N, C-alpha and C positions, 0 to 999 in steps of 0.2 A: 794551781799554786802560782802566785805572781812572781815575775822576775824582778830583779832589783834595777833601780835606775842608776845609770852610770853618771858620775860627776867628777870632772877633772878641773873644776872651777877654782878661782883664786880664793873664794870665800866659802868653800864647800866642806869645811871641817865640821864634824858632828858636834852638835850642841845638846844640852840637857834641858832645853826649854819646855819640853813636854812630849810625852810618848805619843799623844794623839796627833800632833802636827807632824811628827816624824813618820807616823804610819801613813799619813796622807801623801807625803812626798818623800819616799825613801831615797836614801843616797847610798851609793856604793863607796867602797874604799878608794883611797887615792891610788893612782898608778904606781906600780912597784918601782919603776925606773923611768928616766927621761927617754931612753930608747923605746920603751913600750908605748909611751905617749906619742912619740914621733911616728912610730909604726901605726898606731891607732889613727892618727890624723891622715897619714899617707894612704891607708886603705880607704878611709871615707872620701878623701879628695879624689881618689882614683875613679870614683863614679863620674865625676865631671870630666876627667881626662878621657876615659873610654867613650863617654857620650859624644864628645866633640870629635874624637878620633874617628868614630864610626860615621859621623856626618860627612867628614872630608873624604872618606874612602871611596865615594862614588862621584864626588865633584871634580877632583883632579883627573883621575884616569877614566872619566866618563866616556870619552870618545873611543878609547881602547875597549872598554866594556861593551859599548854599543856596537862596535865592529864585530865582536865575537857573537853577539846576540842578534845581529842583523838589523840594528836600528841606528847605525852610526850617524845618519843625517836627519833623524827625527828628534828635534830639540824638545818637543813637548813630552814625548815618552821618556827621554833621558832625564828630564827634570823630575820625573816621578821617583827616580831612584834616590833622590835626596828629600823631596817633598813628602813621599810616603813614610819615610823614616821619622821625619820631624812631626808628621801628623799624629802618629801613634804615641810618640814621646809626649807631645803636648796635650793629647786628649786623655790618655789613661792616667796621667799624673793627677788628674782631677779626683780620681777615686783612690789612688795609691796612698796618699797621705792619710785619708780617713781610715783605710784598712790598717795602716800602721798605728794610728791613734787607738784603734779598738783592740787589735790583736797583738801588738808589739812591733816595734820598728825593726829590730834586728832580723827577724825571720823573713820579712819582705825585702830587706836590703840584700841579704844573702840570696834569696830566691830570685831577685832581679838579675844578679850576676849569672846564675845558672841558666835562666831563660835566655838571656842575652847570648850566652855561650852556645846554646843549642841552635838557635836560629842563625847565628854567624856561621856555624858549621854548614847548615843547610843552604845558606846563601851562596857559599862557595860552590856547592854542587849544582846550583842553578845554571852553571855554564853548560851543563848537559841538557838543559830544558829550554826555556824561552823567557822573554822579558816579563811576561805575566807572573810566572812563578818567582822570578827574581824580585820583582816589585813587591810581591806578597811576602817573601822572606824579609825584605827590608822593613816592611810594615810590622811584621812580627818581632823583628829585632828591637824596634822602638819601644815595645812594651817593657823590655828589660830595664832600660834607663828610666822609664816612667816610674818604676818601683824603686830603683836605686836612689835617684836624686832626692826626692822629698824626705825619704826615711833617713838618708845620710845627714841632711840638714837638720832634721828633727833631733837626731842623736847628738849632733854638735851643740844645738841650742840648749839641750838638757845637760850636756856634759860640762859646759862652761857658763859661769855666771856672767851677766851683762858687764861689759868693761873692755879694756884693751885686749885681753887675751881672746875673748870671743870675737871681737872685731877682726883681729888678725886671722883667726881660724876661718871666718866667713870670707875674708879677702883672699886667703890662700885657696879656698875652694873655688872662688871665681877666677883666680889667676890661671888655673889650669885649663880654662876654656880655650884661649888662643894657643896655648902650648899643646893641648890635646889635638886641636885642629891641625897644627903644623906637623905633629907627630904622625897622625893618620894620613895626612896628605903625602908626606915624604915616603913613608914605608909602603903605602899602597901604590904610589907612582913607581917606586924603585922595583917592587915585585912585578908590577904590571909590565914595565919596560924590559926588565932583565930576566924574569922568570915566567910567571903566569898570574894574571890578576886574581884568580880564586885563592891563591896562597895567602893573600892579605886577610881574607875572611877566616881561613883556617888557623892562621897564626893568632888572630884576634880571639878566636874561640878558645884556644889553649891558654892565652893570657887571662881571659875572663874566668876560666875554670880555676886557675891558680889564685886569682884574686878572691874568688868565692871561698876557697879553703882558708886563706889568710884571714878573711873576715870572720869565719866561724871561730877561729882561734883568738884573734886580736881584739875584736869588738866585744866588750862586756855585755851581758844581758841587759836589756832595757825593760822598764816596767810596762805592764800592759795597762793602758788607760781604761780598759774595760773594768778592771777591778777597782780602779779609782772612782769610776762613775757609779759603780754599784754601792760604794760606801757613801757617796755624796747625793745620790738620787734614789727615787723609788725603783724597785726591781720589776716594774710592770713592762718595761720595754725589752723586746727581744733583741737578739744580736742583729737580725736583719733590719730592724727598725733603726738601730744605732748606725748601721752601715748606710742606711737610707737607700734601699735597693731600687725603689722606683725612681728616685732622683738620680741615682747612678746610671740607670738604663737610659732614661730620657736625656740626661746631660751629655753622656758619652755619644749617644746616637746623633744628637743634634750637632755636636761639634764635628763628628766624622762626616756626616752628610754635607754640611755647609762647606767644609774644607775640601771634600772630594769633588764637589761641583766646580769650585774655583780652579782646582788643579787639573781636572779632566777637560775643562773647557778649551785650554790651548791645544789639546790633542785632537778633539773631535769637533770643536766649535760650539758656540752658544746656540746655534740654530738647531742642534740636536735636542729634541724635547726632554730627554731624561736629565740633562745637565741642569736646566732651570727648574725642573720638577723636584729634583733632589734638593736644590737650593731652597725652594719654598718649604718643602717638608722639614728640612733642617731648622728653618726659622720658626715654623709652627711648633716643633718639638721643644725648642728653647723656651717658647712662651709657656708650654706645658710644664717644663722643668721649673721655671720661676714660680708658677702657681703651686706646684708640689712643695717646693722649698718653703713657701710661706705657710704651709699647713702642717707639715710633719713636725714631730717633737725633736728629732735630731737631724736637722737639714745637713746635706752634704756641704753646702755653702751657706752658712748662717749670715745672711745679709745684714742682720742687726748688729753683728760684731765688727763689721767693716767700717772703720772710722774714715773721716775725710782724707786723712793722711794716706791710708791704704788705697783708697780709690784713685787719688792722684798718682800715687806711686805705680800702681798697676797700669794706669793709662800711659805713663811715661815709659815704662818697660815695654809695653806693646808697640809703641811708636819707634823707640830706639832699636829694639831687637828685630823688628820687621825690616827696618832699613839695613841692619847688619846682614840678615839673610840674603837680601838682594845684592848687597855689595860683595859678599863672599862668593856667591854663585856666578854673578855676571862679570865681576872684575877679573876673576880667575879665568873665566871662559874667554874674556877679551884677550888676555895674554896668550892663550893657546890658539885661538882662532885668528885673531887679527895680527898678532905678532909672531905667530907660528912657533911658539915655544913648546918644548916637550913638557909632559906632566911633571917630570922630576925637576926641570929647571924652573918651572912655574912655582913648585913647592919651595925651592931655594929662594926665590924672590920674595915669597910670602913669609919666610922664616923669621925675619926681624920682629914679627908680631909676637912671637913667643917671649923673647927677652923683654920687649916693651910691656907686655901684659903682666909679667912677673913684677917689674918695677912699679907698674901702676897699682897692682894689688897691695904691695907693701905700703905705698904712699897713701892709698885709700884707707887701709887699716889704721894708720896714724891719724889721718884727717878726720875720720868719723868720730874720734874721741874729742875733737876740737871744733868741728864745724857742724852745723845743723844738717840733717839728712837731706833736706830740700836743697840746700846749697850744693852738696855733693851730687845730687841728681841733676841739677841744672848744669853743672860743669860736665858731667858725663854725657848729657844730651848734646852739649856744644861740641864735644869731641866726635860724637856720631855724625853730626852735621858737617863739621870741618873735614873729617876724613872722607866722608862721602863726596863732598864737593871736589876734593882733590882727585879721587879715583874716577869719578864720573866724567871728568874733563880731560882725561889722559889722551894724548895724541898717539896715533898708531906708530909713527916713526920717531918717537921720542926716546930719549935716554931713560934708563931705569931709575937713575938717581934724581931725575927732575920731579916726578910726581908719584911714581909707584912706590919708591922707598919711603918718602915722608908719609904717604897715605897709609901704608902698612904699619908705620910707627904710631900714628895718631889714633887709628881706629880701635886698637885694643884698649885704649884708655876709656872709651865709652863703655865697652863690655865690662871691664874690671872695676869700674867705679859704680856703674848702675846696679850690677847684680848684688854685691854685698850690701850696698845701701838699701836696696829694696828688701833684701832678706832680713836685715836688722829692723827696718821699720815695721814690717808685718809681724816678725817674731815677737817684738816687744809690745805690739798693740793688741796681741791676742793672749788668751789665758794659756796656762801650761798644758791643758788637755787638748788644745787646738794647735799645737806646734806643727803637727803633720800637715794640717790644713794650710797654715801660713807658708810652709815650704812648698806645698802643692800649688798654691795660687801663683807664686813667683815663677816657678818652673813651668807651669801651664802657659802663662802669658809669654814667657821667653820662647819656648819651643813651638807652641801653636802659632805664634806671630811669625816665626821664621817660615813655617810651612805655608800658612795662608798668604803671606807676602809673595812667596815664590809662585803661587798660583795666579795672583793678580798681576805680578810682573810678567809671567808667561803670556797672559792674555794681551798685555800691552805690547810686548816684544813681537808676538806672532802677528798681531794686527798691523804693526808698522812694517814688518817684513812683507806681508801680503800686499801692502800699498806700494810696493816697489822700492822701499828704502834699503833693502838688503840687510844682512846680518848686523852690520855695524850700527845702522840706525835703530834696529830692534834692541840691541844691547844698550845703546845710549838711552833709549826711552825707558828701559827697565831701571837703569841706574839713576835717572832723573826722578823716577818714582820714589826710589829709596831716599833721595835728597829731600823730596817733599815730605815724606813720612818723618824723617829726622827733624825737619823744620817744624812740623806739627808738634813733635816731642819737646822741642825747645820752648815753644809757646806754652804748652801744658806745664812744663817745669817752671817757667816764669810765674805762672799763676799760682802754682803750689808754693813757690818761694815767697810771694807777696802775702798769701794767706797765712803761712806759718809765721812770717815776720809780724804781720798785723796782730795775730793771736798772742804772740809772745810780748808785744809792746802794750797790749790792752790792760793787763793787770797792773803794770807799772804806772800807767796813766791814772788808773783808779786810786792807787796808793798816794800819788801826788795830790789828787783832789782832796783826799781825806786829810792829808797833812795840812793843806791850805785851810 
């Protein structure tokens, strides 16, 4: 029995245009109250809040965690505590959206919270084990957000019709990224300094369990696209064909191996055979994945539906968010190592990003109804580049107000302008049954780029340190890599802007010729 599709949109009142159309795209009743709708959005947006909070939980107190696990001076292993989490978030999102499309978004959204809660609990108990078990728990944690994020966005895209209300909902979702990062950084630092760092994971586990219960109650049932597909296509395709099991296996395996090689190389070195062997196998599996996608009936990533706008958007997202991953990790490490700040004080210095991100999100929600998405994306990448230039050139003995403060104000604008813009571009360029895929692709590129960039930056940093430059030179080198990636993103966004501008002007020129 199919579940109903929730709709809180401005134009979602039921019409009598035909029973057949209504059967194809069923709509639920309007929310009973404003409070219920606010709670509905709050629960969905908490997926972004918890995701970024968990990312920050090992970046700020990493040296205290490393001390208790016996790896306080091993930067390569410490970076795995953040990179391993982002790796699974970015990788498993690839299949999470498709599973939501086929089996229903709500069950995977709630299931993501429960999985996230379980492995957060176990990550805290890793204090009694070693870094290998802790890094494994961090990786398992990431599977939870991988299922929460795309299904939350898919629910929002189906709940609201395109327009101002949907723009603001997507912007609010993105706004909680810097706020969540600050929240996770602050509480994990506070507990690590004043109590014991495992308590941050145990508190997170309890909060996620509460969110799962709220989601069960507040989020209305969403329609199963499986039933929609059965009414619009032949019934010869099995469930596993619609999930694209072979594409899922090869796609996830290729992304994991490729990313693992880059993040493991700073720990053991590229001279160790298994690092570059895994890299090569990952690349070969990706080729196999593409070949499979071109032959199956229901590809995990239907390349044919990706328009030029989507390709440019994803490329810009990859460049911008990979630079953010580097800035977040290495600029905060700079404050702790070079300026000898405590994790809690470092969190306090980064806290203006939360307020700046919220303001940026509201501004973006309004701007998206007036500006082309390519223009918003270009502005976002410019913020990534500007914020990175400021943070990467900070002097060790400089005042906080000179560069650290303005850098932390500017950087969130890149995050909170690019994410909603990309989400809206892909959501509106894909059909209704591919909304989970649209959300998956954006979140895959966001989180996978963060993890991969940390691996590449770790290689740059470790090589510079081995050459006798010390930790400061290694940190600078990593931050400059982030600046280069943001600069690449600005270049891609400029091309995207010119392509969209040329395309929009072309019909008007043709009309003028006809009139002449």
